[in-house]
C-alpha positions in Angstrom: 6.5 7.2 9.4 8.9 4.6 8.4 12.1 5.9 6.6 12.6 4.2 3.3 15.9 3.7 1.5 16.2 3.2 -2.3 19.0 2.2 -4.5 18.5 3.6 -8.0 19.9 2.7 -11.5 19.6 5.3 -14.1 21.1 6.3 -17.5 21.8 10.2 -16.9 22.1 10.9 -20.8 18.4 12.9 -20.8 18.8 14.6 -17.5 20.4 17.9 -16.2 21.8 15.7 -13.4 20.4 14.4 -10.1 19.1 17.7 -8.6 16.1 19.6 -9.6 16.9 22.6 -11.8 15.2 25.1 -14.0 16.9 24.1 -17.2 15.7 20.8 -17.9 14.5 17.4 -16.3 16.3 15.9 -13.5 16.5 12.5 -12.0 15.4 13.8 -8.5 12.4 15.6 -10.3 11.1 12.4 -12.2 11.6 10.3 -8.9 9.6 12.7 -6.9 6.8 12.7 -9.4 6.4 9.2 -9.4 6.5 9.0 -5.5 3.9 11.7 -5.2 1.6 9.7 -7.7 2.2 6.6 -5.4 1.4 8.2 -2.1 -0.8 10.8 -3.0 1.1 13.9 -1.7 4.4 15.5 -2.5 7.5 13.9 -1.3 11.1 15.3 -0.9 14.0 12.9 -1.1 17.6 13.1 0.0 20.3 11.4 -2.0 23.9 10.2 -1.2 25.5 12.7 -3.9 24.6 14.9 -6.8 25.4 13.5 -10.3 26.1 16.0 -12.9 24.2 16.2 -16.3 25.1 13.0 -18.4 26.4 11.2 -15.3 25.2 7.6 -14.9 24.4 5.5 -11.6 24.2 2.1 -10.7 24.1 2.5 -6.9 22.7 5.8 -6.2 21.0 5.8 -2.7 18.1 8.2 -1.6 15.8 8.2 1.4 12.4 9.7 2.2 9.8 9.4 5.0 6.8 7.3 3.8 3.1 6.6 4.6 3.0 3.7 7.3 0.1 1.9 5.3 2.2 1.1 2.1 4.0 -2.1 2.0 7.5 -2.0 1.0 7.1 -3.7 -2.3 5.0 -0.7 -3.4 8.3 1.3 -3.4 10.0 -1.4 -5.7 7.2 -2.7 -8.0 5.0 0.3 -7.7 7.7 3.1 -8.5 9.3 0.8 -11.3 5.9 0.9 -13.0 5.7 4.6 -13.0 9.3 5.7 -13.8 10.7 6.1 -17.1 12.7 3.4 -18.8 16.0 5.1 -17.9 15.5 5.1 -14.1 14.8 2.1 -12.0 14.6 1.0 -8.4 16.8 -1.7 -7.7 16.0 -2.2 -4.0 13.8 -0.7 -1.3 14.1 -1.3 2.4 13.1 0.5 5.7 15.9 2.0 7.7 16.5 4.1 10.9 14.4 7.0 11.3 17.4 9.2 11.3 19.2 7.8 8.2 20.8 10.2 6.0 22.2 8.9 2.6 24.8 11.5 2.5 25.8 12.1 6.2 25.7 8.3 6.9 27.9 7.3 3.6 31.2 5.8 4.5 32.4 6.0 1.1 31.7 5.8 -2.7 33.0 3.9 -5.6 33.0 5.4 -9.1 33.6 3.8 -12.4 34.9 6.0 -15.4 34.6 4.0 -18.7 36.8 4.7 -21.7 36.5 3.4 -25.2 40.1 3.1 -26.4 39.2 1.4 -29.9 40.5 3.1 -33.0 37.0 3.6 -34.4 34.1 5.4 -32.8 31.5 3.3 -31.2 27.7 4.1 -31.6 26.9 1.9 -28.8 29.4 3.4 -26.5 28.8 7.2 -27.2 26.5 7.9 -24.2 28.6 5.9 -21.7 32.2 6.0 -22.6 34.7 8.7 -23.4 36.0 7.6 -26.8 39.8 8.0 -27.0 40.9 6.6 -30.3 44.8 6.9 -29.9 46.2 3.9 -27.9 46.9 4.5 -24.3 49.8 3.5 -22.4 48.0 1.3 -19.7 51.1 0.5 -17.7 51.9 4.1 -17.3 48.1 4.9 -16.3 48.4 2.3 -13.6 51.7 3.6 -12.3 50.2 7.0 -12.3 47.1 6.0 -10.3 49.2 4.6 -7.4 50.5 8.3 -6.7 46.8 9.2 -5.8 46.2 6.6 -3.1 45.9 7.7 0.5 44.9 11.0 2.2 45.8 14.2 0.7 44.9 17.8 -0.3 42.9 17.3 -3.7 42.9 21.0 -4.5 44.3 20.3 -8.1 41.4 18.1 -8.9 38.5 20.1 -7.7 36.1 22.3 -9.7 36.8 26.3 -9.4 33.2 26.5 -8.2 33.5 23.6 -5.4 31.8 24.6 -2.3 33.7 21.8 0.1 35.0 23.6 3.3 38.4 21.8 2.6 40.1 19.5 0.0 41.4 16.8 2.2 40.1 13.5 0.9 41.2 9.9 1.1 41.4 7.4 -1.8 41.3 3.8 -0.9 41.2 2.5 -4.4 42.6 3.7 -7.7 43.0 1.3 -10.5 42.6 0.7 -14.2 40.8 -2.2 -15.3 40.8 -3.7 -19.0 37.8 -5.4 -20.6 37.4 -7.0 -24.1 37.3 -4.9 -27.2 39.7 -2.0 -25.8 37.2 -1.1 -23.0 38.8 0.5 -20.1 37.7 1.4 -16.5 39.3 3.6 -14.1 38.0 2.5 -10.6 38.0 5.1 -8.0 36.9 4.6 -4.4 37.2 7.0 -1.5 35.6 8.2 1.7 34.3 11.3 -0.1 34.6 13.5 -3.0 35.1 17.1 -4.3 32.9 18.4 -7.1 34.2 17.1 -10.4 37.2 15.3 -8.7 37.0 11.9 -10.3 36.4 13.6 -13.7 39.6 15.7 -13.4 41.8 12.9 -12.0 40.6 10.7 -15.1 41.4 13.7 -17.3 44.9 13.9 -15.8 45.2 9.9 -15.9 44.5 10.1 -19.5 47.2 12.6 -20.2 49.8 10.1 -18.8 48.2 7.4 -21.1 48.8 9.6 -24.1 52.1 9.8 -23.0 52.1 13.5 -22.6 53.1 13.2 -19.1 55.1 10.9 -16.8 53.4 8.9 -14.2 55.2 10.7 -11.5 53.7 13.8 -12.8 50.4 13.1 -11.0 52.2 13.1 -7.6 53.8 16.6 -8.5 50.4 17.9 -9.7 48.7 16.5 -6.3 51.5 18.1 -4.1 51.2 21.4 -6.2 47.5 21.8 -5.4 47.0 24.1 -8.6 44.0 23.1 -10.7 45.6 24.7 -13.7 48.6 22.3 -13.7 46.3 19.4 -13.9 44.8 17.6 -16.9 41.4 18.5 -18.5 38.1 17.6 -16.9 36.8 14.1 -18.7 33.4 14.1 -20.3 30.6 13.7 -17.8 29.1 10.8 -19.9 31.9 8.3 -19.0 31.3 8.5 -15.3 28.9 6.3 -13.4 28.2 6.2 -9.4 28.7 2.5 -8.8 28.0 2.0 -5.1 27.6 3.9 -1.8 29.1 2.3 1.4 27.4 2.5 4.7 28.0 1.6 8.5 26.2 1.8 11.4 25.7 5.5 11.8 26.9 8.6 10.4 30.5 9.2 9.1 32.6 10.7 11.7 35.7 12.1 9.7 34.7 15.4 8.6 34.9 14.8 4.9 31.6 15.6 3.5 30.9 15.4 -0.3 30.5 18.6 -2.1 
């Protein structure tokens, strides 16, 4: 049976997250339902990561074993004809039989969007964290530099995180400015802990609010105490932007939670 890799884009507003749960509709559930209708039997998919309730994606990667009689365009055009308007297949391709979207990932890039207008924005309420007081953007940029490299990110993991250890490597951590006071915190790394990006952003915004100095982030990081860091940023500002792959499984041992 051919192994199929899909890249998905979705608006997570109306979902309990990627993973199937008992308390509401999930992205995984809607995708598997559409796949089952397409191929005529239940299909289980694997994903590169589990996005939380309200979190969006532009580059979520999933994989599954497909019937050999269906052309690849069926998993692009056919699925897009069955999926709801807030989920879409961006691309479909055949991959190696042992491809695992999680284990083979060489890294991920997330974007966290902040609206820093003085007034609320009806068009951004599901996609941005609205922070109305002006943010010190240079201080935020300076603070982000303290997070680069390989560190123990215990101070930025959720209390119920199940990862075996908290050592992770960030390759990129920067603040981008766009028109109309729209900001993006771009975080790229080898792997991530539960709520890690949202906890990092919540702490960076504390620096932007001038409640903390930029080097406070280094102090928190070195202290490895979650209670000393900032709040968890709202889920709806977060987007899984892209998942990176090489020729085979990742070998660094840093598995996503």
